[in-house]
C-alpha positions, 0 to 999 in steps of 0.5 A: 500500500505504501509507496516509498517512505512518505507516499501512498498509492491511491486506487480508483474503483471506477477504473480498477487502476492505481492512479496516483500517489499522495503524501501519507501526511495528507492521506491519513488526516483525510482518511481519518476525517472521512471515516469519522464523518461517515460513521457519525452521519451514515448516508452522508452526501458526497459532494456538499457534506463530505467536503465540509466535514473533512475541512471541519475535522482537519487542521486548516493549515493542511489546506494552505496549499492544497485542494480539500475537494481534490484530496477528499475525492481521491481518498474517498475513491481509494476507501471505496476501492479498498472496501472501507466505504460504500456509495449508494444512489444519486446523489451519492450517499456514503456508508462505512462497511464492516471493514471501514468500522474496524479501521475507524476503531483501530485509528481511534484506539 
């Protein structure tokens, strides 16, 4: 999963490919924020609600030179591809899988 010491390969459920790498320092807080937000509000809507939830649950300095929307979308897709998150319907609503709930418990421990 990790690529080098400080980057992680992102997967995309839409293409089945590894698409890009991002810094672990960006991935982990965004992943943690997404999992916690969707846990707290099952059925959270992707576009509006998730971006705001990630922004609210992360350090504002994280976004000084980065796009919250791009990183949230990239990590959300990766969490879907790795089986931690599921999307339903249109507009997209998100729920945690059993694996996602387990991952969140590990993060919070």
